[in-house]
Each structure stands twice: as structure tokens, then as C-alpha cells.
VOVO-182862 format. One line per 8 residues: their letters; for each residue y, x, z of N, C-alpha, C. Coordinates in nm, 2 decimals, always signed. Layout:
BEGIN
A = Y X Z Y X Z Y X Z; ... $
! end
This chain:
BEGIN
XXXXXXXX = -12.72 +4.72 -1.13 -12.74 +4.76 -1.26 -12.89 +4.80 -1.28; -12.96 +4.75 -1.38 -13.09 +4.79 -1.41 -13.11 +4.81 -1.56; -13.21 +4.88 -1.60 -13.23 +4.92 -1.74 -13.36 +4.85 -1.80; -13.35 +4.81 -1.92 -13.46 +4.76 -1.99 -13.47 +4.82 -2.13; -13.59 +4.81 -2.19 -13.60 +4.84 -2.33 -13.61 +4.71 -2.41; -13.50 +4.69 -2.48 -13.49 +4.56 -2.56 -13.58 +4.57 -2.68; -13.62 +4.45 -2.73 -13.70 +4.44 -2.85 -13.61 +4.44 -2.98; -13.49 +4.39 -2.96 -13.40 +4.38 -3.07 -13.25 +4.38 -3.02 $
XXXXXXXX = -13.16 +4.41 -3.11 -13.02 +4.42 -3.07 -12.92 +4.33 -3.15; -12.96 +4.30 -3.28 -12.87 +4.22 -3.36 -12.92 +4.08 -3.38; -12.83 +3.99 -3.38 -12.86 +3.85 -3.41 -12.78 +3.81 -3.53; -12.81 +3.69 -3.59 -12.73 +3.65 -3.70 -12.78 +3.70 -3.84; -12.70 +3.69 -3.94 -12.73 +3.74 -4.07 -12.63 +3.70 -4.17; -12.66 +3.73 -4.30 -12.56 +3.70 -4.41 -12.43 +3.77 -4.39; -12.43 +3.89 -4.34 -12.31 +3.97 -4.32 -12.23 +3.94 -4.19; -12.28 +3.85 -4.11 -12.22 +3.83 -3.98 -12.32 +3.84 -3.87 $
XXXXXXXX = -12.30 +3.94 -3.78 -12.40 +3.98 -3.68 -12.34 +3.98 -3.54; -12.43 +3.96 -3.45 -12.39 +3.97 -3.31 -12.47 +4.07 -3.23; -12.40 +4.13 -3.13 -12.47 +4.24 -3.05 -12.42 +4.23 -2.91; -12.51 +4.24 -2.81 -12.47 +4.25 -2.67 -12.55 +4.36 -2.61; -12.48 +4.47 -2.58 -12.55 +4.59 -2.52 -12.58 +4.56 -2.38; -12.50 +4.48 -2.31 -12.52 +4.45 -2.17 -12.55 +4.30 -2.15; -12.61 +4.27 -2.04 -12.63 +4.12 -2.00 -12.59 +4.10 -1.86; -12.49 +4.01 -1.84 -12.43 +4.00 -1.71 -12.29 +4.06 -1.71 $
XXXXXXXX = -12.22 +4.06 -1.60 -12.08 +4.11 -1.61 -12.03 +4.14 -1.46; -11.95 +4.24 -1.45 -11.89 +4.28 -1.32 -11.74 +4.24 -1.31; -11.69 +4.17 -1.40 -11.54 +4.13 -1.40 -11.52 +4.02 -1.29; -11.61 +3.94 -1.26 -11.60 +3.84 -1.16 -11.51 +3.72 -1.19; -11.48 +3.69 -1.32 -11.40 +3.58 -1.36 -11.46 +3.45 -1.30; -11.38 +3.37 -1.24 -11.43 +3.26 -1.16 -11.49 +3.14 -1.25; -11.45 +3.15 -1.38 -11.48 +3.04 -1.47 -11.59 +3.07 -1.57; -11.65 +3.18 -1.56 -11.73 +3.24 -1.67 -11.85 +3.15 -1.71 $
XXXXXXXX = -11.85 +3.11 -1.84 -11.96 +3.02 -1.89 -12.09 +3.09 -1.90; -12.09 +3.22 -1.91 -12.21 +3.30 -1.92 -12.30 +3.29 -1.80; -12.25 +3.24 -1.69 -12.33 +3.22 -1.57 -12.42 +3.10 -1.58; -12.39 +3.02 -1.68 -12.46 +2.89 -1.69 -12.61 +2.91 -1.70; -12.69 +2.82 -1.64 -12.83 +2.83 -1.63 -12.90 +2.82 -1.77; -12.83 +2.76 -1.87 -12.89 +2.75 -2.00 -12.91 +2.88 -2.06; -12.85 +2.99 -2.02 -12.87 +3.12 -2.07 -12.99 +3.19 -2.01; -13.05 +3.13 -1.91 -13.18 +3.18 -1.86 -13.18 +3.32 -1.80 $
XXXXXXXX = -13.08 +3.35 -1.72 -13.08 +3.48 -1.66 -13.19 +3.48 -1.55; -13.26 +3.59 -1.55 -13.37 +3.61 -1.46 -13.33 +3.71 -1.35; -13.21 +3.75 -1.35 -13.16 +3.84 -1.25 -13.02 +3.80 -1.21; -12.97 +3.84 -1.09 -12.83 +3.81 -1.05 -12.73 +3.85 -1.16; -12.63 +3.77 -1.18 -12.53 +3.79 -1.29 -12.46 +3.93 -1.28; -12.43 +3.97 -1.15 -12.36 +4.10 -1.13 -12.46 +4.22 -1.14; -12.59 +4.19 -1.14 -12.68 +4.30 -1.16 -12.70 +4.33 -1.31; -12.61 +4.41 -1.37 -12.60 +4.42 -1.51 -12.73 +4.47 -1.57 $
XXXXXXXX = -12.78 +4.40 -1.67 -12.90 +4.44 -1.75 -12.85 +4.53 -1.86; -12.89 +4.66 -1.86 -12.85 +4.75 -1.96 -12.96 +4.77 -2.06; -12.93 +4.75 -2.19 -13.03 +4.77 -2.30 -13.02 +4.92 -2.34; -13.10 +5.00 -2.27 -13.08 +5.14 -2.28 -13.11 +5.20 -2.42; -13.20 +5.12 -2.49 -13.23 +5.16 -2.63 -13.15 +5.10 -2.74; -13.04 +5.04 -2.70 -12.95 +4.97 -2.79 -12.91 +5.05 -2.91; -12.87 +5.18 -2.89 -12.83 +5.26 -3.01 -12.94 +5.28 -3.11; -13.06 +5.31 -3.05 -13.17 +5.33 -3.14 -13.21 +5.21 -3.22 $
XXXXXXXX = -13.21 +5.09 -3.15 -13.24 +4.97 -3.22 -13.13 +4.94 -3.33; -13.01 +4.96 -3.29 -12.90 +4.93 -3.39 -12.91 +5.02 -3.51; -12.94 +5.15 -3.49 -12.95 +5.23 -3.61 -13.07 +5.19 -3.70; -13.18 +5.15 -3.64 -13.29 +5.10 -3.72 -13.25 +4.98 -3.80; -13.17 +4.89 -3.73 -13.13 +4.76 -3.80 -13.03 +4.79 -3.91; -12.93 +4.87 -3.89 -12.83 +4.90 -3.99 -12.89 +4.97 -4.11; -12.98 +5.05 -4.09 -13.05 +5.12 -4.20 -13.12 +5.02 -4.29; -13.16 +4.91 -4.24 -13.24 +4.82 -4.32 -13.16 +4.71 -4.38 $
XXXXXXXX = -13.03 +4.70 -4.35 -12.94 +4.59 -4.40 -12.89 +4.63 -4.54; -12.92 +4.54 -4.63 -12.87 +4.56 -4.77 -12.73 +4.52 -4.78; -12.69 +4.42 -4.70 -12.55 +4.37 -4.71 -12.47 +4.41 -4.59; -12.36 +4.48 -4.62 -12.27 +4.52 -4.52 -12.20 +4.40 -4.46; -12.16 +4.41 -4.34 -12.09 +4.29 -4.27 -12.02 +4.33 -4.15; -11.98 +4.23 -4.07 -11.91 +4.25 -3.95 -12.01 +4.23 -3.83; -12.00 +4.32 -3.73 -12.08 +4.31 -3.61 -11.99 +4.28 -3.50; -12.01 +4.16 -3.44 -11.93 +4.12 -3.33 -12.00 +4.15 -3.20 $
XXXXXXXX = -11.92 +4.18 -3.10 -11.98 +4.21 -2.96 -11.88 +4.16 -2.86; -11.93 +4.12 -2.74 -11.84 +4.07 -2.64 -11.84 +3.92 -2.61; -11.92 +3.85 -2.69 -11.92 +3.70 -2.68 -11.98 +3.65 -2.55; -12.08 +3.73 -2.50 -12.16 +3.69 -2.38 -12.13 +3.78 -2.27; -12.12 +3.91 -2.29 -12.09 +4.01 -2.18 -12.00 +4.11 -2.24; -11.90 +4.14 -2.15 -11.79 +4.23 -2.20 -11.85 +4.37 -2.23; -11.82 +4.42 -2.34 -11.88 +4.56 -2.38 -11.81 +4.67 -2.30; -11.70 +4.64 -2.23 -11.62 +4.74 -2.16 -11.62 +4.72 -2.01 $
XXXXXXXX = -11.73 +4.68 -1.96 -11.74 +4.67 -1.81 -11.73 +4.81 -1.75; -11.73 +4.81 -1.61 -11.72 +4.93 -1.54 -11.83 +5.03 -1.58; -11.96 +4.98 -1.60 -12.07 +5.07 -1.62 -12.05 +5.14 -1.76; -11.98 +5.09 -1.85 -11.96 +5.16 -1.98 -11.89 +5.29 -1.96; -11.81 +5.31 -1.86 -11.74 +5.44 -1.84 -11.85 +5.55 -1.83; -11.96 +5.53 -1.76 -12.06 +5.63 -1.74 -12.16 +5.63 -1.85; -12.20 +5.51 -1.90 -12.31 +5.50 -1.99 -12.27 +5.52 -2.13; -12.16 +5.47 -2.17 -12.11 +5.50 -2.31 -12.19 +5.44 -2.42 $
XXXXXXXX = -12.27 +5.33 -2.39 -12.35 +5.27 -2.49 -12.27 +5.20 -2.60; -12.16 +5.13 -2.56 -12.08 +5.07 -2.66 -12.02 +5.17 -2.75; -11.98 +5.28 -2.70 -11.92 +5.38 -2.79 -12.03 +5.43 -2.89; -12.15 +5.46 -2.84 -12.26 +5.50 -2.93 -12.29 +5.40 -3.04; -12.28 +5.28 -3.00 -12.30 +5.17 -3.11 -12.19 +5.17 -3.21; -12.07 +5.19 -3.16 -11.95 +5.19 -3.25 -11.96 +5.31 -3.35; -12.01 +5.42 -3.30 -12.03 +5.54 -3.38 -12.13 +5.50 -3.50; -12.23 +5.43 -3.47 -12.33 +5.39 -3.57 -12.27 +5.29 -3.67 $
XXXXXXXX = -12.19 +5.19 -3.62 -12.13 +5.10 -3.70 -12.04 +5.17 -3.80; -11.97 +5.27 -3.75 -11.88 +5.35 -3.84 -11.96 +5.43 -3.94; -12.06 +5.49 -3.89 -12.15 +5.58 -3.98 -12.21 +5.50 -4.09; -12.25 +5.38 -4.07 -12.32 +5.30 -4.17 -12.22 +5.21 -4.25; -12.09 +5.22 -4.22 -12.00 +5.14 -4.31 -11.99 +5.00 -4.28; -12.02 +4.95 -4.16 -12.01 +4.81 -4.12 -11.87 +4.79 -4.05; -11.83 +4.67 -4.04 -11.71 +4.63 -3.97 -11.74 +4.59 -3.82; -11.64 +4.57 -3.74 -11.66 +4.54 -3.60 -11.56 +4.43 -3.56 $
XXXXXXXX = -11.60 +4.34 -3.48 -11.51 +4.25 -3.41 -11.54 +4.25 -3.26; -11.46 +4.32 -3.18 -11.48 +4.35 -3.04 -11.40 +4.26 -2.95; -11.47 +4.19 -2.86 -11.40 +4.10 -2.77 -11.41 +4.16 -2.63; -11.30 +4.17 -2.56 -11.30 +4.23 -2.42 -11.18 +4.18 -2.34; -11.18 +4.20 -2.21 -11.06 +4.18 -2.13 -11.01 +4.32 -2.07; -11.08 +4.42 -2.11 -11.06 +4.55 -2.04 -10.98 +4.65 -2.12; -10.90 +4.73 -2.05 -10.82 +4.84 -2.12 -10.91 +4.96 -2.14; -11.04 +4.95 -2.10 -11.13 +5.07 -2.13 -11.15 +5.08 -2.28 $
XXXXXXXX = -11.12 +4.98 -2.35 -11.14 +4.99 -2.50 -11.05 +5.10 -2.56; -10.94 +5.13 -2.49 -10.85 +5.23 -2.54 -10.92 +5.37 -2.56; -11.03 +5.39 -2.48 -11.10 +5.52 -2.49 -11.16 +5.53 -2.63; -11.19 +5.42 -2.70 -11.25 +5.43 -2.83 -11.16 +5.40 -2.95; -11.03 +5.43 -2.92 -10.93 +5.40 -3.03 -10.96 +5.48 -3.16; -11.01 +5.60 -3.14 -11.04 +5.68 -3.26 -11.15 +5.62 -3.35; -11.25 +5.56 -3.29 -11.36 +5.50 -3.36 -11.31 +5.36 -3.42; -11.23 +5.29 -3.34 -11.18 +5.16 -3.39 -11.09 +5.18 -3.51 $
XXXXXXXX = -11.01 +5.28 -3.51 -10.93 +5.32 -3.62 -11.01 +5.35 -3.75; -11.11 +5.43 -3.73 -11.19 +5.48 -3.84 -11.27 +5.36 -3.90; -11.33 +5.27 -3.81 -11.40 +5.16 -3.86 -11.30 +5.07 -3.94; -11.18 +5.05 -3.89 -11.08 +4.97 -3.96 -11.04 +5.03 -4.09; -11.04 +5.16 -4.10 -11.00 +5.23 -4.22 -11.11 +5.21 -4.33; -11.24 +5.22 -4.28 -11.35 +5.22 -4.38 -11.39 +5.07 -4.41; -11.37 +4.98 -4.32 -11.42 +4.84 -4.34 -11.32 +4.75 -4.28; -11.34 +4.70 -4.16 -11.25 +4.62 -4.09 -11.29 +4.62 -3.94 $
XXXXXXXX = -11.19 +4.63 -3.86 -11.21 +4.62 -3.71 -11.11 +4.52 -3.66; -11.15 +4.42 -3.59 -11.06 +4.33 -3.52 -11.09 +4.34 -3.37; -10.98 +4.36 -3.29 -11.00 +4.36 -3.15 -10.95 +4.23 -3.09; -11.03 +4.17 -3.01 -11.00 +4.04 -2.95 -10.98 +4.05 -2.80; -10.87 +3.99 -2.75 -10.84 +4.00 -2.61 -10.83 +3.86 -2.55; -10.89 +3.83 -2.44 -10.88 +3.70 -2.37 -10.76 +3.71 -2.28; -10.67 +3.61 -2.30 -10.55 +3.60 -2.21 -10.54 +3.46 -2.16; -10.54 +3.45 -2.03 -10.53 +3.32 -1.96 -10.42 +3.29 -1.87 $
XXXXXXXX = -10.37 +3.40 -1.81 -10.28 +3.37 -1.69 -10.17 +3.48 -1.69; -10.04 +3.44 -1.70 -9.94 +3.54 -1.71 -9.90 +3.59 -1.57; -9.91 +3.51 -1.46 -9.88 +3.55 -1.33 -9.98 +3.65 -1.27; -9.93 +3.76 -1.23 -10.02 +3.87 -1.19 -10.11 +3.83 -1.06; -10.04 +3.76 -0.97 -10.12 +3.72 -0.85 -10.23 +3.63 -0.88; -10.20 +3.53 -0.96 -10.30 +3.43 -1.00 -10.41 +3.49 -1.09; -10.37 +3.58 -1.18 -10.47 +3.65 -1.26 -10.56 +3.73 -1.17; -10.52 +3.79 -1.06 -10.60 +3.86 -0.97 -10.71 +3.77 -0.90 $
XXXXXXXX = -10.67 +3.64 -0.89 -10.77 +3.55 -0.83 -10.87 +3.50 -0.94; -10.82 +3.47 -1.06 -10.91 +3.41 -1.16 -11.00 +3.52 -1.22; -10.95 +3.64 -1.24 -11.02 +3.75 -1.31 -11.00 +3.88 -1.22; -11.07 +3.88 -1.11 -11.04 +3.98 -1.01 -11.07 +4.13 -1.03; -11.17 +4.15 -1.12 -11.22 +4.29 -1.14 -11.18 +4.35 -1.27; -11.07 +4.31 -1.33 -11.04 +4.36 -1.46 -10.88 +4.37 -1.47; -10.83 +4.44 -1.56 -10.69 +4.46 -1.57 -10.62 +4.33 -1.60; -10.49 +4.32 -1.56 -10.42 +4.19 -1.57 -10.37 +4.17 -1.71 $
XXXXXXXX = -10.31 +4.05 -1.73 -10.27 +4.01 -1.87 -10.17 +4.10 -1.93; -10.07 +4.14 -1.85 -9.97 +4.23 -1.90 -10.03 +4.36 -1.95; -10.13 +4.42 -1.89 -10.19 +4.54 -1.93 -10.27 +4.51 -2.06; -10.33 +4.39 -2.07 -10.40 +4.36 -2.19 -10.31 +4.35 -2.31; -10.19 +4.30 -2.29 -10.09 +4.29 -2.39 -10.05 +4.43 -2.44; -10.04 +4.52 -2.34 -10.02 +4.66 -2.38 -10.13 +4.72 -2.47; -10.25 +4.68 -2.44 -10.36 +4.72 -2.53 -10.34 +4.66 -2.67; -10.30 +4.53 -2.68 -10.28 +4.47 -2.81 -10.17 +4.54 -2.88 $
XXXXXXXX = -10.07 +4.58 -2.81 -9.96 +4.66 -2.88 -10.00 +4.79 -2.93; -10.09 +4.86 -2.85 -10.14 +4.99 -2.90 -10.23 +4.97 -3.02; -10.31 +4.86 -3.03 -10.39 +4.83 -3.15 -10.29 +4.81 -3.27; -10.19 +4.73 -3.25 -10.09 +4.70 -3.35 -10.03 +4.83 -3.41; -10.00 +4.92 -3.32 -9.93 +5.04 -3.36 -10.03 +5.13 -3.44; -10.16 +5.11 -3.42 -10.26 +5.19 -3.50 -10.31 +5.11 -3.62; -10.25 +4.99 -3.65 -10.29 +4.92 -3.77 -10.42 +4.84 -3.75; -10.46 +4.82 -3.63 -10.58 +4.75 -3.60 -10.55 +4.60 -3.57 $
XXXXXXXX = -10.59 +4.50 -3.65 -10.56 +4.36 -3.63 -10.62 +4.31 -3.50; -10.55 +4.21 -3.44 -10.59 +4.16 -3.31 -10.59 +4.00 -3.32; -10.68 +3.95 -3.24 -10.69 +3.80 -3.22 -10.70 +3.78 -3.07; -10.63 +3.68 -3.02 -10.63 +3.64 -2.88 -10.71 +3.51 -2.85; -10.79 +3.51 -2.75 -10.85 +3.39 -2.70 -10.77 +3.34 -2.59; -10.70 +3.22 -2.61 -10.63 +3.15 -2.51 -10.72 +3.05 -2.44; -10.80 +3.10 -2.35 -10.90 +3.01 -2.29 -10.97 +3.08 -2.18; -11.00 +3.01 -2.07 -10.98 +2.87 -2.05 -10.84 +2.85 -1.98 $
XXXXXXXX = -10.79 +2.73 -2.00 -10.67 +2.68 -1.93 -10.72 +2.58 -1.82; -10.70 +2.62 -1.70 -10.77 +2.55 -1.59 -10.68 +2.44 -1.53; -10.73 +2.31 -1.53 -10.65 +2.20 -1.48 -10.60 +2.23 -1.34; -10.47 +2.20 -1.33 -10.39 +2.22 -1.20 -10.38 +2.36 -1.15; -10.41 +2.46 -1.24 -10.40 +2.60 -1.19 -10.31 +2.68 -1.29; -10.35 +2.69 -1.41 -10.27 +2.77 -1.51 -10.23 +2.68 -1.63; -10.24 +2.55 -1.62 -10.21 +2.46 -1.73 -10.07 +2.41 -1.73; -9.98 +2.51 -1.73 -9.84 +2.47 -1.73 -9.77 +2.52 -1.86 $
XXXXXXXX = -9.67 +2.46 -1.91 -9.59 +2.50 -2.03 -9.54 +2.65 -2.01; -9.50 +2.68 -1.88 -9.44 +2.81 -1.85 -9.55 +2.92 -1.87; -9.67 +2.89 -1.83 -9.77 +2.99 -1.84 -9.81 +3.01 -1.99; -9.83 +2.90 -2.06 -9.88 +2.91 -2.20 -9.77 +2.97 -2.28; -9.64 +2.93 -2.26 -9.53 +2.99 -2.34 -9.52 +3.14 -2.32; -9.53 +3.19 -2.19 -9.52 +3.33 -2.17 -9.63 +3.41 -2.25; -9.75 +3.35 -2.25 -9.86 +3.42 -2.32 -9.83 +3.41 -2.47; -9.79 +3.30 -2.52 -9.76 +3.29 -2.66 -9.65 +3.38 -2.71 $
XXXXXXXX = -9.55 +3.39 -2.63 -9.44 +3.48 -2.66 -9.48 +3.63 -2.67; -9.57 +3.67 -2.57 -9.63 +3.80 -2.57 -9.71 +3.83 -2.70; -9.79 +3.72 -2.74 -9.87 +3.74 -2.86 -9.78 +3.76 -2.98; -9.67 +3.68 -2.99 -9.58 +3.70 -3.10 -9.52 +3.84 -3.10; -9.49 +3.89 -2.98 -9.42 +4.02 -2.97 -9.51 +4.13 -3.02; -9.64 +4.12 -3.00 -9.73 +4.23 -3.04 -9.80 +4.19 -3.18; -9.75 +4.08 -3.24 -9.79 +4.04 -3.37 -9.94 +4.03 -3.39; -10.00 +3.94 -3.30 -10.14 +3.91 -3.32 -10.16 +3.83 -3.45 $
XXXXXXXX = -10.28 +3.85 -3.51 -10.31 +3.77 -3.63 -10.34 +3.63 -3.61; -10.41 +3.60 -3.50 -10.45 +3.46 -3.47 -10.47 +3.44 -3.32; -10.47 +3.32 -3.28 -10.50 +3.28 -3.14 -10.60 +3.17 -3.14; -10.71 +3.19 -3.07 -10.82 +3.09 -3.07 -10.80 +3.01 -2.94; -10.79 +2.88 -2.96 -10.78 +2.78 -2.85 -10.84 +2.65 -2.90; -10.96 +2.63 -2.85 -11.03 +2.50 -2.89 -10.97 +2.38 -2.83; -10.92 +2.39 -2.71 -10.85 +2.28 -2.64 -10.79 +2.34 -2.51; -10.70 +2.27 -2.44 -10.65 +2.31 -2.32 -10.74 +2.25 -2.21 $
XXXXXXXX = -10.82 +2.34 -2.15 -10.91 +2.30 -2.04 -11.02 +2.40 -2.03; -11.14 +2.36 -1.98 -11.25 +2.45 -1.97 -11.38 +2.37 -1.98; -11.49 +2.44 -1.98 -11.62 +2.37 -1.98 -11.70 +2.42 -1.86; -11.77 +2.33 -1.80 -11.85 +2.35 -1.68 -12.00 +2.31 -1.71; -12.09 +2.40 -1.68 -12.23 +2.36 -1.69 -12.30 +2.40 -1.56; -12.42 +2.36 -1.54 -12.50 +2.40 -1.42 -12.51 +2.55 -1.41; -12.48 +2.60 -1.29 -12.47 +2.74 -1.27 -12.33 +2.79 -1.27; -12.26 +2.77 -1.38 -12.12 +2.80 -1.39 -12.04 +2.71 -1.30 $
XXXXXXXX = -12.07 +2.58 -1.30 -11.99 +2.48 -1.22 -11.99 +2.52 -1.07; -12.11 +2.55 -1.02 -12.12 +2.58 -0.88 -12.04 +2.70 -0.84; -12.05 +2.80 -0.92 -11.97 +2.92 -0.90 -11.82 +2.90 -0.90; -11.78 +2.82 -1.00 -11.64 +2.79 -1.01 -11.59 +2.70 -0.89; -11.67 +2.61 -0.85 -11.63 +2.52 -0.74 -11.62 +2.60 -0.61; -11.71 +2.70 -0.59 -11.71 +2.78 -0.47 -11.58 +2.86 -0.47; -11.54 +2.91 -0.58 -11.41 +2.98 -0.59 -11.29 +2.89 -0.56; -11.30 +2.77 -0.61 -11.19 +2.67 -0.58 -11.18 +2.65 -0.43 $
XXXXXXXX = -11.29 +2.64 -0.36 -11.29 +2.62 -0.22 -11.23 +2.74 -0.15; -11.25 +2.86 -0.20 -11.19 +2.98 -0.13 -11.04 +2.99 -0.16; -11.00 +2.96 -0.28 -10.86 +3.00 -0.32 -10.77 +2.87 -0.33; -10.83 +2.76 -0.36 -10.75 +2.64 -0.38 -10.81 +2.52 -0.30; -10.80 +2.52 -0.17 -10.86 +2.42 -0.09 -10.82 +2.28 -0.13; -10.92 +2.19 -0.14 -10.90 +2.05 -0.18 -10.91 +2.03 -0.33; -10.90 +2.13 -0.41 -10.89 +2.11 -0.55 -11.03 +2.07 -0.61; -11.14 +2.13 -0.55 -11.27 +2.09 -0.60 -11.29 +1.94 -0.59 $
XXXXXXXX = -11.25 +1.88 -0.48 -11.27 +1.73 -0.47 -11.19 +1.66 -0.58; -11.07 +1.71 -0.61 -10.99 +1.65 -0.72 -11.07 +1.66 -0.86; -11.13 +1.77 -0.88 -11.21 +1.79 -1.00 -11.32 +1.69 -1.00; -11.39 +1.68 -0.89 -11.51 +1.59 -0.89 -11.47 +1.44 -0.91; -11.36 +1.40 -0.85 -11.31 +1.27 -0.87 -11.27 +1.24 -1.01; -11.21 +1.34 -1.08 -11.15 +1.32 -1.21 -11.26 +1.34 -1.32; -11.35 +1.44 -1.30 -11.43 +1.47 -1.41 -11.58 +1.45 -1.38; -11.62 +1.43 -1.26 -11.76 +1.41 -1.23 -11.84 +1.54 -1.27 $
XXXXXXXX = -11.95 +1.52 -1.34 -12.03 +1.64 -1.39 -12.01 +1.66 -1.54; -11.89 +1.62 -1.59 -11.87 +1.64 -1.73 -11.87 +1.78 -1.78; -11.92 +1.80 -1.90 -11.92 +1.94 -1.96 -11.78 +1.98 -2.00; -11.71 +1.89 -2.06 -11.57 +1.92 -2.10 -11.47 +1.87 -1.99; -11.39 +1.97 -1.95 -11.29 +1.94 -1.84 -11.15 +1.96 -1.90; -11.09 +1.87 -1.97 -10.96 +1.89 -2.03 -10.85 +1.88 -1.93; -10.75 +1.96 -1.95 -10.63 +1.95 -1.87 -10.56 +1.82 -1.89; -10.50 +1.76 -1.78 -10.42 +1.64 -1.80 -10.30 +1.66 -1.88 $
XXXXXXXX = -10.26 +1.79 -1.90 -10.15 +1.82 -1.99 -10.19 +1.87 -2.13; -10.31 +1.84 -2.17 -10.37 +1.89 -2.29 -10.28 +1.86 -2.41; -10.24 +1.73 -2.43 -10.16 +1.69 -2.54 -10.03 +1.77 -2.56; -9.96 +1.78 -2.45 -9.83 +1.86 -2.45 -9.86 +2.00 -2.48; -9.96 +2.06 -2.41 -9.99 +2.21 -2.43 -10.04 +2.24 -2.57; -10.12 +2.15 -2.63 -10.17 +2.18 -2.76 -10.06 +2.16 -2.86; -9.97 +2.07 -2.84 -9.85 +2.06 -2.93 -9.77 +2.18 -2.92; -9.75 +2.23 -2.80 -9.67 +2.35 -2.78 -9.74 +2.47 -2.85 $
XXXXXXXX = -9.87 +2.48 -2.84 -9.95 +2.59 -2.90 -9.94 +2.59 -3.05; -9.96 +2.47 -3.11 -9.97 +2.46 -3.25 -9.83 +2.48 -3.31; -9.72 +2.43 -3.25 -9.59 +2.44 -3.30 -9.55 +2.59 -3.29; -9.58 +2.66 -3.18 -9.54 +2.80 -3.17 -9.61 +2.88 -3.28; -9.74 +2.86 -3.29 -9.81 +2.94 -3.39 -9.76 +2.92 -3.53; -9.73 +2.79 -3.56 -9.68 +2.76 -3.70 -9.54 +2.83 -3.72; -9.46 +2.82 -3.62 -9.32 +2.88 -3.63 -9.33 +3.03 -3.64; -9.43 +3.10 -3.59 -9.44 +3.24 -3.59 -9.55 +3.30 -3.68 $
XXXXXXXX = -9.60 +3.21 -3.77 -9.70 +3.26 -3.87 -9.83 +3.32 -3.81; -9.87 +3.26 -3.70 -10.00 +3.30 -3.63 -10.11 +3.20 -3.66; -10.22 +3.24 -3.70 -10.33 +3.15 -3.73 -10.37 +3.08 -3.60; -10.38 +2.95 -3.60 -10.41 +2.87 -3.48 -10.54 +2.79 -3.49; -10.60 +2.80 -3.61 -10.73 +2.72 -3.63 -10.85 +2.82 -3.59; -10.94 +2.78 -3.50 -11.05 +2.86 -3.48 -11.13 +2.90 -3.60; -11.14 +2.80 -3.69 -11.22 +2.83 -3.82 -11.15 +2.94 -3.90; -11.02 +2.93 -3.91 -10.94 +3.03 -3.98 -10.95 +3.17 -3.92 $
XXXXXXXX = -10.95 +3.17 -3.78 -10.96 +3.30 -3.71 -11.10 +3.36 -3.73; -11.20 +3.28 -3.72 -11.34 +3.33 -3.74 -11.36 +3.38 -3.88; -11.31 +3.30 -3.97 -11.32 +3.35 -4.11 -11.26 +3.48 -4.14; -11.14 +3.50 -4.08 -11.07 +3.63 -4.09 -11.15 +3.74 -4.03; -11.21 +3.72 -3.91 -11.28 +3.82 -3.83 -11.41 +3.86 -3.90; -11.48 +3.76 -3.96 -11.62 +3.78 -4.00 -11.63 +3.82 -4.14; -11.52 +3.84 -4.21 -11.54 +3.88 -4.35 -11.47 +4.02 -4.38; -11.54 +4.10 -4.45 -11.48 +4.23 -4.49 -11.38 +4.20 -4.60 $
XXXXXXXX = -11.28 +4.28 -4.61 -11.17 +4.26 -4.71 -11.24 +4.27 -4.85; -11.18 +4.20 -4.94 -11.24 +4.19 -5.08 -11.24 +4.33 -5.14; -11.14 +4.41 -5.12 -11.14 +4.55 -5.17 -11.25 +4.63 -5.13; -11.29 +4.62 -4.99 -11.40 +4.69 -4.94 -11.53 +4.64 -5.00; -11.54 +4.51 -5.01 -11.67 +4.46 -5.07 -11.69 +4.50 -5.21; -11.58 +4.51 -5.29 -11.59 +4.56 -5.43 -11.63 +4.71 -5.43; -11.57 +4.79 -5.34 -11.60 +4.93 -5.33 -11.75 +4.95 -5.29; -11.80 +4.86 -5.20 -11.94 +4.87 -5.16 -12.03 +4.84 -5.28 $
XXXX = -12.00 +4.74 -5.36 -12.08 +4.71 -5.48 -12.08 +4.82 -5.58; -11.97 +4.90 -5.58 -11.96 +5.01 -5.67 -12.02 +5.14 -5.62; -12.08 +5.13 -5.50 -12.16 +5.24 -5.45 -12.09 +5.33 -5.35; -11.98 +5.28 -5.28 -11.91 +5.36 -5.19 -12.01 +5.41 -5.08 $
! end
């Protein structure tokens, strides 16, 4: 872990903003796209870059925004990595989001988010807060291989249930689904049934498969050699150096996914899920215009 003074903290505009307090990750997920060279990391991925002045930058930015909106975090680096326990920068930023009347869309794999339930509830009461959880693998043993340094899927479902009980809406990312590893109807069905049980609003699944780029591909293949001997060669024969790596079961699994979501009233279109997460409720927008 190392500290930097960042020049800015918010990206985006027109009421939809992005924020990453940390750069890099300690969860060790074998498929992580953020390792890709296109993101131009100048330090080892596990050597977490901490933007120590993130709260100060965020407050300056929020003070200057005329239009309230949703601030998303967690798309590149999980905001609830191990270092957050000691540093608390994500919490400080949530406090400011709440103070200035913005909404939040928080994406994580970690149950550390439960520490900030009080803030998430208050943000959701004042504006909107959506908690997003990535779920990939129902089997605990396999989950420990694919996502070794973070709580397992069943614990994440418990987090989703806790959010539901507090009235905080949730969205699940069902991705990636790894060819010949977790791309089975049994695995996908178990995750979908858990999502229905905790009444998630939507599930984001672009396709059944994963993407591999330079940097990410090498790390993933090294993990395949360690845990699934011979599978790397099967990937190379089947996909070469392709960016998109679809499951051979993609058609069956996507039909299963869409049918299940339709039958249970769960949003299954990424566009619909993003639209839901990125917009403040009309009532709140009207109250803001009236000077709340």
C-alpha cells in the first residue's frame, strides 16, 4: 500500500459521476479485468494506491456541482478492500455524499460494507443508494479459488438480505461466468434463486463468459495452470487471443437467465439496471428543484 495526493476524484457529469478512492485490489480474483495493461498501472496491482486526499477533493467537487446526482464507486477497485478497515476513506466519502444530498451506487464483493449501513440508509432516505454485489460461484470451494481473499457468495447474499431489510435496493453482477469452470446451469440457477429470495431489483449479465486482455490474460492463465491443469491449453485452442471468451453453454445459460428474471420480475437488461441506478427518484428531483 502506498499513498498519493490525487489531482481529482470525480469523473463523468450530467448527474452521473464515478469515484475510485483506491487503485489496485487485494481480493486476488483470478479473472480481474482491472489488471489489464490498458489501465496503465505503474505499480504492482496488489500494492494498493491510496488517494489520501480523496475526501477533501470530493467535498470541493460536491460543493461546486449545481446538479445533484448519483456517485458510483467500485467499478475499477473495490471500495471495501482490507485497507478500508483501517483507513476509512470510503466511509468519509459516503459521509460527504450524504451531507451534500447526492445519491450513491456502491459496487463491492465484501461484507465490510455492513459497517456503513447507517450511512447507506441515510443516503437512501435522502436521495437514492443502490448496493451492487458481484456473484459468480455458488460452490464455496470453487469460490475460494476464483475469489480467494474475499467473503464467499453465500455471505454476500446475506449482505444483500440485510440491505433488503433496511429498504436499500440491490443489483447483482452475474459476471464473469468462466468457460468449463462455473458455466453450469446448476451454478447459475443457484445464484438466480438466491437473488430472487433476497428480492434484488436487477441482475447485470452482458453475456455468459469473460473478457481477457493483455495483463489480465496472463494472470488468469497462470491461475488456470495452478488450479485447473490443462485448461489453459483448451482456452488457447478454442479462443486464441480473443478479447471476448464466451462460454460454450452461453445460449442455454442466457435463456435460463432471461427466463428466470422475467418470471420473477427482476430487471435483466444492463441498460435498464444502469438507468435505475444512475437516476434520482423523480420525487427527490422535484424536492431538490423546490430548494430542499
